[in-house]
N, C-alpha and C positions, 0 to 999 in steps of 0.2 A: 921954444916949443914945437915939435912936428905934429902938424894936422892931417888926419887922414879921413877917408869917408867913415870908417869903424869908428873913430873917436867922436865923429858927428851923428852917430847912432844909426849909420846905415851899413848893414853886413853884406857886402857883394857876394862873398863866398857863400851865405846861407841863400842867397837868391840863386846862384849858380848850381847849388845842391838840389834846390827845389826843383830847377829846370831838369836836371837829371831823372828826378824822381816821377815828373810829370810824363816824360818821354813815352814810358810804356804804358801808363793811364790814357794818354792820348791816342796810342797806337790801337787801343781795343775798339776807337770809334771809326776806324778806317772803313772808308764806302767808296763806290763807284764814283770816279771824278777827282778822288785826292787820296793820297796816301798818310795823311794823318802825321807828317812829320814836323817836329817841333823843332825851333831855333832857328829859323830864317827871319827876314826882315818883314816879309810878308807872306801870306798864305795863297797858293795857287790853287785853282780849281778850274776842272776841266768838263764845260758844261757838255760838250758834244760827247765824252766818254761817260757823262752820266745819262745819256739818251735823250736829250733834248734837241729838238731842230729848231724852233723859233720863238726861244724863249724870252720872257721878261723877268729881270731880276726884280725882288721884293726884299726890302730891307727893314729890319726893326731893331730898336734897342730899349733896354728898360732894367729895372732893378729889382731887388727883394725887398726893400723898406723897412721899416722899424720892425719887421720880423726879425731883423737882424739882432736886435736887442735881446729878445728872448733866447736866441741861440746863444748869444754870449753869455747871459745869466745862467743857463742851464750847461753850458760848456758843451753844447751837442752842436757840431758842426756838419753833421752828415747829411742832413736833408736839403739845406737853404740853396745848395748848388743846384739840386733838381729844381727848386721853386725859380732859380735864376732862368735856367733853360726853357722852362714851361711859360714863363711870362713874356719871352720873346718868341718861341715857335708857335704859341696859341694865337699870336697876333699875325704871323704870316699866312697860317692855314685858312684863316677867314677870307683871303682874296684868292684860295686855290691854291696857294704857293707851297710846293714841296720843301721842307728845311734841308738846306744842304751842308751849311758850315757855320760854325759858330765860335765866336771868340769872348773872352772874358777879361774883364779889368778887375784887380783885387788890390786894394790900398788899405795900409795898416800903419800905426806908429813903429811897431818893432815886429819884424816877420819872425813868427814862430811856426817851423816846417811842420809839426805834426797838425796843426790847426790847418795850415794851407792845404796839407795834404788831402785831408778830409773833405775840404771845400771842392777840391779838384776831384776826388773821386765822385763827390756828388753830382759836379758839372759833368763828368764823363757819363754817368749813368742817365743823366736826362738826356743827354746827346744819344745815347744809345736807344732810349724809349723813342725819340724823335726820328730817329734815323739819319742824324746828320754827323758831320765829322766836327770833333774838337781841334779847329785848325790852328788856334793859337791863342794869345793872349799876353796881357802885361801885369806885372806884380811890381807895386810901388811900395816902396819902405819910406815913409815919411815922418819921422819924429817931429813932434811939436804940432802935427796937423791932426793927429788921432791920439786919444789918451788911452793909458791902461790897455785893455784888451779888444777896444774898438777897432772896427775895420767897415769897409764898405766894398761892396759887389755890384759891378754893372755887366752888361753882357749885350752882346751884338749880334745878331742872326741874318743870314743871307739864304733867300730861297729862290724859287724859280718856277713859273708856270708858263705853259705853253699859251702863246699868244690868244689863241681863240677859246680858252679855257679859263682866262682870267673872270673871278666872280666880283662883281661890282654892286649888284643891287638893283641896276637900272630895268632888269627885266621883271621885277616884282611888281604884281598887279593885285586889285582887289579880288579876294576868293582863295588867295594863295594860304596855305596852312603853316603856322608856325609849330615848329617842334623845339625840344630842348635838350641837351645832354647834360645831366647831373654832374654837379662837383662833388667833390669829397670833402668840401669844408669851405674855409674863410679864404683858399688861396693866398696870395700876396698882397692883399689891400686891405685897409680898416684896421692895420693893428697899432697905429697909435690909439684909436678908441677901445680897442681890445684891452691893451696893456693899463690905459686909465681905468676900465673897470675892474681887472684883476687888481690893482692896487687899491681900489674904493671897497672891494669886498674882503680886502685883508686876506688873501689867499696868496700863496707861494707856489712856484712853479714845480715843488717836488711832491706836493700834496696831489690826492686823487682829483681829476676833474670832475667837476659836478654833473657835467653832461656826458662824461665817459668815465665811470668809476674804476675801470679796468686799467685805466692809463692815469699816469700823472699829467698834472694840468699841462707841463711844458711838453711832455710828448704827444699829447693830443693837438695842442697848437702849434706844433712844429710838422705835422703831417705834411708831406711836400704837395705842392699843387699838381692836380692831375694834368698829364699831357695828353691832347686830344688828337693827336696827328694821325693815328692809323685809322680811328673811326671816322673823322672829318673827312680826310681824303678818299677814302672807301667810299663815303656818301656823295662827295664832290664828283667821283668818277663816273656815276650813273647819268650825269648830265641833267639831273633834275634839280640841283640845287642852284637857287637864284640869288642868294645873299647869304651872308654869314655875319655873326656878331660874337666878338669876345668879350663877355659880360665880366668886367672888374671894377675898377673905380667908376662911380656913378651908377653902377648897378641897370637894371632895366630901364630906369626912366630916363638915363642919359645916353645909352648906346643903341639901344634898338633903332630910335629915329634917325640915327646917322646913315643906316642904309636904305631907308625908305625914300623912294620917290616923293617929290612934292604931292600935296594934296592927299597923301594915304597915310593912315595910322595903324597900330595894332592893338586888336582887342585879345588880351590875355585872361583865361580863367585862372586865377590865382589858387582855387582850391582843387587844381589839377593833380598837385604834387604834395607829399608831406613836407612839411618845414622841418629841416635837420634839428637836432637837439644842440647843438652849438648855438644856433641862432634864437631859439626858445630862451637859452640861458641868459644870453647877452640882452635879449629884450626885458626879461624880467629883471636884472640886477640895474640895469640902464636905464629903464623906463623909455625905452626906445620907441618913438612911434611907427606903426606899420609903413608908412610911405618913406622912412628913413631906412627901413630894412630892406626896401625894394631898391634903394640906392646901393645897397651892399650886397644885395642877391648876387650868388656866383652860379650863372649856368652859362653855356654857350650855345647860343640860340640859332637855329636853322630856319630860314624863311625858305620854303621848298613847296613842290608840288605833291607832297605826301609819300615820299619813296622811302623816308628814313623810319625805321622803326624803334629807336632808341629813344622815344619820347618821354620826358619828364613834364616840362611844361607844355601847355598846348594852347594855341590860339589860332586868330585868322587875320589876314591883312584886310583892312577894310578903308573905304573912302572917308 
C-alpha cells in the first residue's frame, strides 16, 4: 500500500490553497517598513523605513484561550482573530511600543479552508486596527492531536519604541493620578469560568443573553477584545504617561503592582465607574465574591500625571 501525506490526514493542497487565499487578505495590512508579502521563510521589517532612529524592539506572544470553545460551538470564527491580535498588541503598547508586525499560528486536526479564512480575516482586521502588518504565520494540520472541529490559535507581535520613550513605571511617584480606559467586556480571559457558569445556568449560546437580550449569548460573549493602540499611543506621545498596565488575567490585584516602584501602592475608587452588565450577571449566577471580580476586571490602566481624559477608573499612587 502506498502511503501519502493525504492518506495520513494531512492535505498539503488545501494548505497551499489557503496560502493563496491569505495573500490578498494580508496585503491589506501593508504599512511603512513592510510590504505584507506572504510566502517567504521569514518576514523582513525595515525599522528605518518605518521612521525609527534609535529603536528598542518589544515582542509579545499570547493566545485566545478557551473562548475558542465558544467560537467552535457557535460556528462563528469571525471575531477570535481580532482577539488574538488584541491580546498581543495590548501587551506591546504598555511599554510605549508601536505594533509593527504580527504573525499567527493556527493548528487543527483537519484543515477547513472556510473556517481558516474567517480566522485570518479577523486577524487582518485586528492588524488594521492596531496599525501593524500581518507579516506571516503557520498553519499546522495535525490529525490525532486535535479532535473534530477543535483548533488552537497563537499570536506573536513585534513592536518598537524609541529608546528615550520606553515606558517602565520607574518614574511613578506618590500623588500621580491613575486613569483607566474602559473595556468592552470580558476580553479573552476567564472563559473557563464563564463556560462553566453558562453550563450551570442551563443556557445555550443561541438563546438571548441574560445581560444583553438583543443579542444571542454566543454573540455577546464573542464580542472581540478592544484594541487600545491608537488611544494609548496618543496618550504616551504627550510624554506625561509614566506607567501602563494591560489588565487581563489577574485583574487589578495582580497587574497594577507589576509597574509600581517599591514601597508604592495604588488607591482606587471602585465606585467611580459602572459595573458592566455581563459582570453583574456572572457575579449573580456564580455567587462570585467582589474580590474575585477584581481579579477578572478588564481595564487598561494609565498611571499618569493627569493629562489623559478617557478615564473610567480613578485613583492615586500612594506610599
